[in-house]
C-alpha positions in Angstrom: 1.5 82.0 39.3 -1.7 80.8 37.5 -0.4 77.5 35.7 1.5 76.8 39.0 -1.1 74.2 39.8 -1.6 72.6 36.4 2.6 72.5 36.1 2.7 71.0 39.5 0.1 67.9 38.4 1.5 67.6 34.7 4.8 66.9 36.6 3.8 64.4 39.7 2.1 62.2 36.5 4.9 62.3 34.7 6.8 61.6 37.4 4.6 58.7 38.4 4.4 57.2 35.2 8.2 56.7 35.1 8.9 55.2 37.8 6.4 52.9 36.8 8.4 52.2 33.7 11.6 51.6 35.6 10.3 49.7 38.3 10.0 46.6 35.5 11.6 43.5 36.8 13.1 42.4 33.7 12.5 40.5 30.4 11.1 37.4 30.6 14.1 34.1 30.1 14.9 32.9 26.8 14.1 29.1 26.7 17.2 28.1 24.5 19.0 29.9 27.3 17.3 27.6 30.0 17.8 24.7 27.8 21.1 25.2 27.5 21.7 26.6 31.2 20.4 23.6 32.5 22.8 21.0 29.5 25.9 23.3 31.4 24.6 22.2 34.5 24.5 18.4 33.7 27.4 18.9 32.4 29.3 20.4 34.8 27.5 18.1 37.6 29.1 15.0 35.5 32.9 16.2 35.1 32.4 17.2 31.5 33.9 21.1 32.1 34.7 21.8 28.4 31.4 20.9 27.3 29.5 22.5 30.4 31.4 25.6 29.3 30.6 25.5 25.9 27.0 25.1 26.6 27.2 28.0 28.6 28.7 30.1 26.3 25.9 30.0 24.3 23.5 30.4 26.8 25.4 33.8 27.0 25.1 34.2 23.5 21.3 33.7 23.8 20.7 35.7 27.1 23.8 38.2 28.3 21.7 39.3 31.2 21.2 36.7 32.5 22.9 36.3 36.2 22.5 32.5 36.7 24.8 31.9 33.7 26.8 33.7 34.7 27.5 32.3 37.8 27.3 29.1 36.5 30.2 30.3 34.2 32.1 30.9 37.0 31.7 27.8 39.1 32.9 26.1 35.4 35.7 28.5 35.4 36.8 27.3 39.2 36.4 23.8 38.6 38.8 24.2 35.5 41.4 25.9 37.6 40.8 29.2 36.1 40.4 31.1 39.4 41.0 34.4 37.7 37.9 34.1 35.3 35.9 33.0 37.7 36.1 36.1 39.4 36.0 38.1 36.5 31.8 36.4 35.5 30.9 36.5 39.6 31.6 40.1 39.9 30.1 41.0 36.7 27.1 39.5 38.7 28.1 41.2 41.7 27.8 44.5 39.8 24.2 44.2 38.7 23.0 42.6 42.2 25.1 43.4 44.7 23.5 40.9 47.6 24.0 38.3 45.1 24.0 35.1 47.5 25.9 32.9 45.1 27.8 35.3 43.4 29.5 36.5 46.7 30.3 33.1 47.5 31.6 32.0 44.4 33.9 35.3 44.3 34.8 34.2 48.1 35.7 30.4 47.1 37.7 31.5 43.9 39.7 34.6 46.3 40.4 31.3 48.7 41.5 29.6 45.9 43.8 31.7 44.7 45.5 32.5 47.5 43.9 36.1 48.7 42.8 34.8 51.8 42.1 38.3 53.8 39.6 39.0 50.2 38.4 35.9 51.3 37.5 35.8 54.8 35.9 39.7 53.6 33.1 38.0 51.9 32.6 35.3 54.3 31.9 37.8 56.4 29.9 39.7 54.2 28.1 36.8 53.8 27.5 36.0 57.0 25.7 38.9 57.7 23.7 38.8 55.0 22.3 35.0 55.2 24.2 34.3 59.1 26.6 31.3 59.1 24.3 28.7 58.6 23.5 29.4 55.2 24.6 27.3 52.6 26.7 29.6 50.7 28.6 30.9 53.8 29.7 27.4 54.4 31.4 26.8 50.3 33.8 29.4 51.8 34.2 28.2 54.6 35.5 25.1 52.9 37.4 26.5 50.7 39.2 28.3 53.2 40.3 25.4 55.5 41.2 23.6 51.9 43.6 26.7 51.4 44.8 27.5 47.8 44.5 25.3 44.9 48.1 24.1 44.2 48.8 23.9 40.5 50.8 20.8 39.3 54.9 21.3 38.4 53.9 19.6 35.2 51.4 21.8 33.8 53.6 24.4 33.9 56.8 23.2 32.5 58.3 24.7 29.6 59.1 22.2 26.6 62.9 21.7 26.3 62.7 21.7 23.0 65.4 24.9 21.6 65.0 26.0 17.9 67.0 27.7 16.1 66.4 30.5 13.4 
């Protein structure tokens, strides 16, 4: 009974110190990762998807927790026609930051391009709830829904006709 006030005071001190340690905003961004991210974005803007992917994957090895790198990798995958891989990158960001507008928009656009219009509309509704109908992220998903699924050329999926004997 006589140790109760001391125990309460000690537990308060430990609770405050413990919560201050978890309130950290994160480690500073590595300048090498920033340089590789900028290079990847400029290569993606120029239309060089393979070089952009290489730069962005290098940036990801330097800073694996950087959401901007994962979103840029998702954008590069979408541009390469790999919507499933893009969705994976966007969902990785959404697991860490559930209200990341760029990740929600990228995932919604990739879903629309893949043909999953119901899920894309759910992403659009979520974006409209978070930022309204006029934000740029909402426009990205709306445009992808209006465009419809991405069509793959028949030549890209045609099997090789050569028959080999064993």
